N, C-alpha and C positions, 0 to 999 in steps of 0.2 A: 470501439466500433467492431474490433475483431471478435469480441465475444458474441456478436450477433451470429457469426458464421460457425460457431461451435455447435452444430446440430448433427448429432450422431445418426439421425435417421436419414440424412441426405448424403449422397456420394461425395467424398472430398473433392474429386475431380470436378464435379458440377459446381461446387462452391468456388473452386479456384478459377474456373472459366468465368463465372459471374463476377468475381472480384477483379480479375484482369480486365474484363470488359468495362467495369465501372471505373477502374483506375485510368484506363485509356480515355474514356469519355471525360473524366475529370481533368486529365492532363491536357486534352485538346481544348476543353472549355477554359482552363486556366490560361493557356497560351493565347486563345482568342480574346479573353478578357484583358490580358496584359496589353495586347496590341490595341484593343479598343481604348484602354486607359491612355496609352501613349498618344493615340489619335485625339482623344478628348483633351489631353494635356496640351498637345500642340495647337489644337483649335482654340483653346483658351488663351494660349500664348499669343497667337496671331490676333485674336480679338482684342486683348489687352494692349498689345503693341500698337495696333492701328488706332485704338482709342487714345492712347497716350500721345501718339504722333499728332493726331488731330487736335487734341487739347493743347499740346505745346505749340502747334502752329497757330491756333486761335489766340492763345495768350501772347505769343510773339507779335502777331498781327495787331492786337489791341495796344500793346505797349509801344509798338513801332508808331502807331498813330499818335499816341501821346507825345512820343519823342519828336516826331515831325512838327507837331504844333508848337512845342517848346523851342525847337530849333528855329522855326520861322520867327517867333517873337525875339529870340536872341539876335537873329540877323537884323531885325528891324531896329533893335536897340543899338546894335553896333553901328548901323548906318547913321543913326541920330547922334551917336557919340556920347550919349548919357542915358541914365535910367530916368524914366519919368518920375516926377514928384508925386507925392500922395495927393490925390484930388478926386472929386466925384467923376471927373472926366476919365481919369485913369481907371477907376473902378468899373466904369461902364465899358471901357475898352476890354478890360480883363473879363468882364462878364460875357461880352459878345464872343470873345475868343473861347471861352469855356463852352459855349453852345456849339462852336464849330468842332469841338473835340468830343466825340461820343462817349469815350470812357471817362474823361475828366469830370470831376464834380466842382473843384475849386482851384483857382490859380492864385499864387502869391508871388510878389516881387520882394526880394531880400537884398539889402546892400552888402558891401564887402565886410561890414562889421557885424553882420548877422541880424540887423534890425529890419523889421517889416516895413517895406515902403508902401505897398498897396496890396489889396486882395479883392477878389471878385465877390466875396460874401463875408459873412461874419464868422466862418469856421476858423477855429484857433490854429495858429501856425504850429506844425509839428516841431519836435525837438530836433534842431539842426545837427546835434551830435549823434542822432540815431541813424544817420545815413551811412550806407556802405556802397562804394568806398567813401571815406570822409570827404566832406565838401571842399576843405582847403587843399586837398590833394587831387581833386577831380580834374581830369584833362578836359580840354576844350570840346572834344568830340565825344566825350563819354557821358554816361548818365549814372546817377546814384539812386538807390532805393532806400526808403526809410523803413524803420520798424513799424509795425501796425500801431495805430493810435486811435483813440475813440473821439468821435465828434460829440462834444458835451450836449449839443442841442438835440441830435437825432439818436444818440447812443449807438451809432453805427461805427464799425471798425473800418478805418481808412488806411491807405498806403499812399505815400507820396513819391514822385519821381522828380529829380532835380537835374538841371543842366546849368553850367556856368556861363556867365556873361562877362567878357573881358573888354573893358573900355580903355581909352587912352590913358586914363589915370585911375588910381584906386577908387576915387570918388564915383567914377563912372562904371565900376565893376560890381558884380554880385551874382545872384542866382535867381533863376525862374523855377518855381515849384508848381507841380500839378498834383492835386490830391484826387484819388478815385477810390471807390469801395473795394475793400480787400476781396470781397466775394466775386468781383468782376474778373479776378484771375481764374476763377473756375470755368469761365466761358460757358460752353454747352455741356458741361459735365452732368448737370442735373437732368438734362434731357437725354443725353446719350449714354448715361450710366447703365451697364448691363444688369445691375441688380443692387439690392440694398446692401449687399456685402462689399461692394466696390467703394474704396475710399481714395481720396486724393488730397495731397498736401503740397504747398509751395514753400520752399526754403530759399534763403539767401545763401551764397557760398560760405558765409561765416557761421552757418548753422541756425540763424534766426528763422523761426517759422512765421511766415506771413499769413497763411490762411490754411484751413483744413487740419485734419489730424488722422494719423494711421491707427493709433491705439488710444483708448479712452484716458489713460493716465500716463502721460509721458514721464520718464524718469531720467533721461539723459540730459546733460547740460549742453549748451550750444556749441562749445568747442569740440566735444565728443561727437556731436551730430555732424559738425563740419568735417571732422576727420573721417568718420564713417562714410559720408556721402562722397568724399573725394576719392576713396578707394573702392567704391561699390561698382560692380558690373551693371550694365544696362538692364539685364534681365536675370532674375534668379528666384528661387523659392527660399524665402527667409522666415526663420522662426523668431517671432518677436518676444519681448519680455513678458507679455501677458499669456504666453503659451500658444498663441495661434500661429498657424502656418499660412503664409499668404504668398500668392504670386506677386512679385514686385517688379515694376517697370520704371526705370529712371531716365528722365529726359533733362538735358542741360540747355539753358539759354545763356550762353557765355556773354552775349552782348549786354545783358542786364544783370549778370552775376546771379542767376536764379537756377534752381533745380526743381523740376516737377516730378513728384512721385505718385504713381497710380498703382494701387494694390487690389487684389481680390482674395477673398477667403478661399483657401484650397479645398476645404470640405464642401463649401457651397458650389464652387466651380465644378467639382467632380461629382456632384450629387446625381445627375442623370446617369453617369457611368456606374455609380454605386448602386443605384436602383436596378440597373441592368444586371450588375454583379449579384445582387440579392436574388433577383428572379432566376438567374442562372444557377446560383447556389441552391435555391429551392428546387429547381428542376433536377439538379444532380442528386439532391437528397431524395426527391420523389423517384428518380430513376433507381436509386439504391433500394428504396422500399419495394419498387416494382420488381427489381431483380430478386430481392429476398423472397417476395411472395411467389414469383415465378418459379424460383428454384425449389421452394417448398412444395408448390403445386406439382412441379415435375417430379420431385422426389416422392411425393405421395402417389402420383400416378405410377411411378416406377414400382413403389411398394405394392400398389394394387395389382399391377401387372405381374410382379413377382409372386404375390399371393395367388393370383389366378393361375400362373404357371405352376406354382407349387400344388395348387388344388388339382390342376390338370395332370401333373405328374403323379399325384397321389391317386387320382381316379384311374389313370392309365395303369399304375402299379396294381391297384385293386383289380381292375379288369383283367390285366395280364395274369395276376395270381389266380383269380377265379377261373379264367380260361384254362390255365394250366391244370388247376384242380379238376375242372370239368373234363379235360382231355384224359387225365389220369383216371378219374372216376368212370368215364365212359369205357376206357380200355379194360379196366377191372370188371366193369359190368358186362362187357362183351364176353370175356372169358368165363365169368360166373354164369352168364346166361347159357352158354354152351354146356356148362356142367349141369345146370338146372334142366336144360332141355333133355339131356341124357337121363337124368334122374326121373323126370316126369314121363318121358317116353317109355323107357324100360319099366318104370314103376307101373304104368297103366297096363303094359303087356303082362307083367307079372301078376297084376291084380286080376286080369282076365283069366289067367291060368290057375289062380288059387281057388281052392274049394269055397263055395259060397258060405258066408257066415262063419268061416274058420278064423282062428287067431291069426293065421298068416295074412288073410285078407284085411283084418283089422289093423295089423301092423303096417301093411302097405298103404292103407287109408291115411294112417298117421304120417307116413313118409310123404305122401302126395300133399297132405295139408301143410306140412312144413315147407315143401317145395313151393307151394302157392304163396305162403307168407314171404319166402325169399324172393319170389317173383315180384310181389308188391313192393318190397324194399328196393329192388333193383329198378323198378319203374320210377320210384321217387328219385333215385340217383340219376337216372337217365333224364328225368325232367330237369334237374339242375344242369346237367351237361348238354342239354338240348339235343339229345341223340335218340329220343324215342320216336316211335311211329305214331303220329297223331292224325286225326281226321280233321281237316280244315274246312269250316263252314262259316257262313255269315249268321250271326245271332245277335239278339238284343242283350245289353248288359244289365238293365234294370231287373228283369226277372231273376237273374243269377244272384244279384245282391239281395233281393227279397227272400230268396230261398235260404241264403246263408243266415240272414238276420232272423228268419223264422226258426231255424234250427237252434241258433244261439239263444233266442229268447226263452226257450224251454229249459235252458241249463244255466241261466245267469246266476252269478253269485250275489249274495246280499250286498247292497250298496252300489252296484254297478247299473248304470242307466244307459240304454241304447238311444242314440240320436241319429236319425236318418234325414238327409237333405239331398234330394235328387234334383239337379238343375238340367239334366239331359234326358228327358223322357224319349223313349224309343231310339236312343243312341245305339249304334251297331258297331260290332267288331268283327274281324275275320280271324278265325283261329279255332282252337279246340275249346268249346264251352266247359268241358270237364276240367281242363287246366285252369281256366279263369275261376271256376268255382273253388278249386283247391287253393289257388293263390289267395283269394279273398278270405276264405275260411281260415287259412293259416295266419294271415295278418290279424284278423279279428280275435282269433284264439290267443295269439301272442299278446295282443293288447289287453285282453281280459286277465291273462296271467300276470301282466305287469302291474295291474291294479288289484291283485289278490289280497293285499293287506288292508288298504284303507278305502277301497271303492273309488268311484269316480264316474266320469261320462266317457263312453266309447262313441266316438263320432265317425260316421261314414258319410262322405260328401262327394258328389260328382259335379263336374262342370266342364265346359269346353274351353280350351286354351289354344292360342295361335302362337307358335314359336317362329317369330320373324327372322331370327338369327340363331345360329348354333350356339349352344351354351353348355357349360360343364356343370353337372350336378354332383351330388356327393358320391354316387357310385356308378354313374353312367354319363354318357354324352347325349344331349338331346339335339336331334337334327331338326332342320326346318320342316314345318308341316302343321297340320291340324290334329289335335290330340283330345282324347277324353281323359281328364285328370280325375283319378279315383284317390281320395285321401282317407286314410284310416288313422285316427289320432286317439291318444289315451292321456290320462292324467296320472300316470304312474311315476316311478322313480327316475325315469329318463335313462339315457344310454351313456356310459362313460366313454371317453375318447379312445381308450385302449380296446374297448369292446367294439366300437364303431369300425375299427380297422378290420375286424374278423367277422363282422356281422353276418355276411352271406356265405361264409365258408361252411361246407358240409361237415356235419358231425360236431360243429362247435356250438356249445350251449353253456349258459351261465346258471342253469337250474339243477345241475347235478345229473348223475347218470340215470337216476330213477324217474326224472321228470320229463324226459323226451329224448328223441334220437338226434336232435341238432340238425334235422333236414328241413324243418318247416320254412325258414327264411331262404335257405338255399333253393328250395323248390320255387318260391316266389320269384327269386332272381332268374331262374331258368325259364319260368313261364313268361315273364315280361320280355326277356330276350327273345323267346320264341315268337312272341307277338310283334317284335320289332320296336318295342317301346323302351322306356328308360325309368330309372328309379332315383328318387331323391329322398334322403332321410334327414330330418331336422330334429334335434333333441337337445334339451338343456337339462343337466342333472338336477333332479328334484322338481322339474316342471313338466314331465311327460315327454312323449315322442310323437312324431308325425311322419307317417310313411306315405309318400306320394308316388303313385304309379301312373305313368304316361302311356296310354294305349293309342296307337294310330287309329283315327276314326275311319270307319268304312261307310261309304255311301251306297253300296250295292243293296239290293233287296234281300230280305231275309229268305233263306232257302227253305223250301217246304220240307216237312218232316219225311224221313225215309219210310218206305213201306215196311211193315214187319217182315222179318226174315221168313223165307219160305221153308217148308219142311225139308230137312236135310235128307238127301238121297245118296246112297253109295254109288261108287263108280261102276261102269259097265265094261271094264276092260280097256278104257282109254289109255293111250300111251302118254306118259308124262316124263319130261326131262327134268332131272334133279341135279343141281350144281352146288357143291359145298366142298371147301378145301379140307374139312375135318372128316377123315374116313369113318370114324365112329358115328358121327351125326348123320353122315351120308347113308351108312348102313341102316341106322335107326329109321330114317325117313323112308327108305325103300321098304323096310319091313312094315311100317305103319301104312303106307300107301297100298301095299299088297293086301293088307287086312281090310282096307276100305274099298277094294274091288278095282284098283287101278293097276296098270302095268308100268312101273317106274323103271327108268333107265338112268343110272347115276354116273356122274362125272366129277372127279375131284380136281380136274385141271380145266379152268375156264377156256383156255385156248383150244383144247381138244373138243370141248362141247360146242364152241363156236364153229369149228370146222364141220362137225356133224350136222349142225343146224343149217349151215350154208349149203351143204351138199343136198339136203332134203328137208326144206322148211315145212313141208306138209305132213311130215311123219308124226309130229307130236301135237296133242290136243292143247297142251299148256306147258309153261316153263315155271319151275320152282327154283329160285336161286337165293343163295346167301348174299349179303351186302359186302361184308369185309372179307376179301380174298386177296391173296398175293397176285400181283400182275394185273388183274382186271377185276374191279369191284362190280357188284351186281348192277348198279345204275349205269355204269359205262358199258357193261355187257349188254344191257337192254337197249341202250342208245345205239349200239353198233348193229344189233340184229334187226332194229326197226327199218333199216335200209333195204332189207330183203324179206322180212316177215312182219309187215306192219300190223297185221291183225292177230298175231299170236298172243293169247292171254298170258300175262306174266305176273306171278305171285312172288313178291320180294319179302324174304324173311330175314330179320336182322336182330342181333343182340345189341348192337350199337352201330349207328351209321353216321354219326357226326351231326353237326348242327343242321336243322331244318331238313331232316331226311325225307319227310313226306313231300315237301315242296320240290326237292331235287328229283325224287323218284318220279313224281307226276310229270315233271318237265322232260324226263328221259324216256317216258312212255310206259312206265310200270302201271299195270292195271289195278293192283291191290297191294297194300303193305301190311304185313303182320309182324308183331314183335315177339322175339324169343323170350322165354321158352313157351312153346305152344302145347296146349292140350289136344288130344286127338280129336275131340269134338269140335274145337275151334278150327282145326285144319280141315275137317270134313265139311263144316259149314262154309268156309271160304271157298273150297274147291267146287262145292255144289253151286254156289252163286256165280262163281267165275265161269264155269263151263255152261251154265244156263244162259248167261248173257253173251256167250261167244257167238260169232257168226255161224249161220247154218252150215252143217257139214263138219265143223271142227269138233263139236262134242260127240 
């Protein structure tokens, strides 16, 4: 049985608890069954004892009736002083006396020489030597019982009782005998018997069996039986020579020298208890099976929980790793953006000062082009780190998907088939549509590259899903809510487990240094995070991959398209406050703003700038501030000044502002957000629009 519990997938402690519980139930059941057996045993003892007592009393009553009849005849003969002679009249007298004795069948008169004097019928006289005690030693007030003998006429087994008659002379002495069926000694046994297993026998004290039998083939002689009966207790469980165990009850009738034995088969007597024990045993076995199944189910549940916990820990580890990488990438991007800002700013001013069409101007063009490429690379890094400045609008997803698939259809490799299935017509999202386009394009491009060898089907599918409970995905946690599920799947080689761990890390690629930057999937991760969604990746090596993007569905109306930008106009001497902790960039900004026709006033300390604004908030037409500054960041600076300058236009410029910068900036009261590095034309356009929309009198 213990081999059942050798399950290495289940906690040993759980098995020990189950085993202890089962043993406890088994022990309690065993004790209860033992007490039940004792009660059943005692009940059978009581029943057998009462039955044997009733049978012995009935037999004694019947024999006593025969004895009284014989004694009455004896007294009559004594009064007459002689035994009647054999005659028809004597036979009639004996016949009438027989009818007055319910148990007796025949009466005989025997003289002192053992000769039959008269009889009530033709039944043969029993052998006088078969009586016990012997007739010649029989006391006047005693009786003797014969061995069983057979009536030759009826083939019935009979037993005779004898009493002595003492006359004045030997000629007037003899015995009176009454014969009765041996089965009469059974009394009411056939009616009151508790079952077919009950057996009854009547023995004389000398071991002679008068009627009945205990076992089918008796093997003991009469002397041995007499000795055993003389030393036998009144009640016991006895094992007989045929191998059966029986409850035995012994009753003595000393008046007649008889012993009554009543037995019951122990197996049959305890059958109800045994059936109960079998049911209890089956219940214990069933309980064991239930415990085994329960422990296995609990163990499997624990394994599933452990697997879920492991998946959660893995996901949290991935998220933490990606967040750390994003923070690092954002910090690097911020510093690099400041460098690019200086390169672009001073490069543009140098370009303005260079002779037209000169080699110097051409060289500066190349410098600015390289700086723009660096800016694009930084924008992708910031997308991964969720630190860029993005314009959040409500837009429909289906046109974005159609645009991506249209572009891909023009450059499909041979053997690759596009399959589009949109189940969410007019579904809307809130975010930057450009980011959504880039994420879908990166996923589809990645899927096409995964099938570059053998071709296959690239499937793009959308549907609505409801997350009723939070759940852990491969690389994200999905909160409760309504989502648009965008699935991009391929039939490529799949993703190996070791690659899955680093799938969304920036600059990680499995295609070599010449096949990509390793930022495609990192950008997808950042875009989905910026939208507040989640990512689940399912892949089996050799059977392709499936990327599932969960975007929170937006129910707001689609925002109308913005009007085309107005023609940029230079400043007209408006006073602008510029706040940046980097002196070089602050100087560059002041010089660019002067060139655009503004009067900039720069501050490298946000606290000093706040004090100046608080003293005279009407002095400046607008505020230009960096986001990342020691002591007081740009959004906090804006939030503080809104308490005393609620209508002052604020232009926030950031190389990296952390997650959801645009959302945080809008909530703080920022009017417009621009990302570093800025080109002079972008800054001029933003300021022109900002001041044009400012309240009258500010511009």
